[in-house]
N, C-alpha and C positions, 0 to 999 in steps of 0.2 A: 429457583434457587439449582444455582448448574452441584451437580450429584455423583459428579465423575472425581473418583479417591485421589487424591491430592498424593503425589508422589511418585505417582504414578504415567508413563509416558502414553505406553502406546493403549491407546481409548477401544473398546470392541470394537468400531467401527471400521480399525485401519488393519487390512489385514498384505493390502499388498498395493506396488507402486505400479501404476497401467499407465498405458501411452501418455505423450499428451494431447491436451484437447489445442486445435489451434485454432480459428474466430468464429465465434457464437452462431448459431443459424440466423441466419437470414430476414426467415420469416416463422412467426412461432407455427405449431405444428405438434399440436397436441400431442402424435404416435410416438413421434419422436422426444418429444420430452419426455412422456414418459417412461420412453425404455430408459434415458441418460439418466434417472430419478433411481431406475430399477436399477442401473449400471451403479449406478455412485450410492447405494443401500446397500450393496452387495461389498463392499470396501475400495469402490476406483477412488486414485489417488492419484493427481495432476501431478504432476513433476512443476516444477518452479520458474518455466524456463519462460517465460512467453508475457503473460497476461502482466504482470507485475516485472519491470523490467527493471532494475535494479534505479530506471529516471535519468535525471540531469543531473549533471556533476553538481556539485555543492557550491563551485565559483559562479555557475551561471544561474542557479538557484538564488544567491544575495546580491545577483549581480540586477538581479530581475526583477529584486523583492517590489517593486511599488508596481510593478506592472501587473503582480501578480495580484494584491489587492484590490486593484483597478478595475484588472476583466476576471474576475471573480470567477465568470459567467458559471456555476458548475462543473469547475474539472473541463474544463476547453483552456490550452494554454493563449498566451499571445500568440500568436500562428496562427489560428484557426481562428482568434478574431481579426487579429489583418486578412486576410482571404474573406473577410466574410465567409463565414460557415453559420450554419442555422445555431442560434441558442434556445431556442424555444424549449420547453417541456421534452417532445416529443422527440430532439437531438440529444437530452443528456443519457450518461451513464454512472450511472454512482462511480458503478467498481473501477470508475479511470480514476483513480487514483491517485497518480508522478504530482500534479500541484498540492493533493494534500499534502502526503510529504516533503514539499519542497517546505511547503510554510510552518510546517513540524520543528522539520531540522531546523533550518533558517531562527526558531522562537521568536517564528512572526506574526504570535496571537488575534492580531489583528484580523490578518488574511487570515487563518486559520475558521476562526469562527463567521466568517464571511463568507468564503469559500463553504463551508458544512451549509450554513442558511441557507445556499443556493441549490445545495444538489436536489435531485429528486428526492421525494420524500419517499418513491414505493418503487418497484422490481420491475423492467423495461423488458419486457416479455419478448424474446424475437433481436434482443439486441445486446444483451448482457448474462451469464451466467446469473440461476437465483444466491448460486452458495459465493461466490462472487459480493453481489449486492450485500448479501448478508455482512460479508464481513467488512468492505467499510462499513455500513451503519455500526457494527459492531465497533470497528475503530473511532468515529464522529460522538458515540453518543461517550465510549473512554474517556477522548477530549475534555470532552464537553461536564463529563462528570455529573449522568447518567443513568446509576447503575444502573437503574429496571430496565430501561430500554437495551444497553446492553444488553442485560441476562436473555427478554426475548429474542433480541436478532440472532443470540447464539443457540436459544433454544430452536429458534426457524433456523438457521440451520443445519444444527444437526439432525432434523426430524429429513432435510431437503438431502444431504449431502452420504447420513450415515455417521458424519465426524471424522470420519480417518486422514484428512488433508494434514498437512505440517502446520500453513496459517490458522486452522478450526482447536491446535495442538495449543500453538500460541495464546490466543484470546480466549480457552480457557486458561493456563496456568495467570493471562495478567487480571483477566475478571476476580482470578480463585489471592492474587497477591502473592503468588506463591514466587520469589525468586529462584530457587532450586530448580522449576520446574521450567518455568520463562525463560534460564537462562539457556537450560540444554531445547530447550523451543525454535528459541532464538536460533541457537548455533546448526542446528537443525536442517529449518529453514534457508540461511544460509549456504551450508553444504549443497543443497540441493541447487539455489545459483545460481553458486561456481560450477556446479559438475556442469549445469546447461551453459555457461559462456563458456567453458571451454573444450563443450559437444557441435561447437556451435566453430566454435573458432578450428578447430582440429577440422572440422567441414569446409571450413576460407569462405562461408557463407554472409559473415561478420562486419559489422562498419566497421573502417581502419578505424575513424574516427575514436567509435566510440571502444577500442580497443586499447585504447593510450589517455580514456577517458570512464565514462560509464561502467564500465570491467573491471574497472580495482576499484570501486565501493560500490555500497545498499544502499541507497536514501531508506527505502521499504525498513530495513536492517536498523537506519542510524535513528531512523523516525520511531521504531518499539523502542528504542533505549529509554529515546523521550518520552511516549507515551507510559512505560513505566515509569519511572522516574517521575512524574506529572501525581500517575496512580501512589506515588508513594514506597514503589520498591527500583530503589535504582541498583542497577547492574552497570556489572562492570565487563565486559565477555576479549576473547584474544581471535584475531576472525583477520584473514588475507581481505576482506572485502569490511571489515569496519577497521581501517587508522586511529590507532589510539591518538593522534591532535586530534580528530574530528569528533573524540567520542566526549570531550571536554567538554565543558557546558560557555554557550555564546560569551562572550563580553565583549562583544562592538555592538557600539546602539546602531539599530538600522534606522534608513535612513527615510523622510516621512514619503506619505503613500504622493507626493506630492514632488518628490525629488527628479523626478523622469524630466521637469519644464527647465531646471537650472542645469544651465550651457557651463559645463568648467572650462577655465583660462586654459589653453593648452599652454602658455608658459609656468603653470606651476607641477604640469609634468615632467619625469623625468630623473 
């Protein structure tokens, strides 16, 4: 049961904002893992750059809806499947959330359910951070309506990291169905994502295509709004990464999973 006091945005584990973590370790090493856990316990808080990039553009997600359903091999994108990459459990990282966010934002319930079902149920040590895994499994459980499982993942997450991350605060408010705290937590997360985007752009190290597409919205933020609505906590936020138009409920009927087989008549275009 969640014991964090409602109405409080600062969890006891949140003390300071620390440096970016880059890539997960290539191979598990117990001493290093222990050091990382101890660092997180003291309040190590990761910034939002990185592992949860705003994701594919909304239009791209909709265009590849049928691919998302057909090629849902646990967060492995259609591109990875085209390249013939490994889809076995050994290759999976549940924390790779972009396809899940795409499906949730599009309102593609079947695709979302199949992505969750195909996801690895255990933490892939050496390939992903344990707190990232807990974040993904918490969101999966929230979407599926498995509240007890969501709370178990939340508790495990707190024991691993100390609970100071902005995404942890988001999930705490989401599980508590506290609209005020959830609004504040999502805005804080989006501010971190935006700061990371601007830092990358200032260093001219970003993708020029991303600068005019994915850097202008957060699919993660939109997915969190959809999840909140699904849990009976409708939110309305004002943020540069959440265009008002995209916050409206989907009204267009999505194509079915076989739509990719149909060739459009070019005479009907234009």
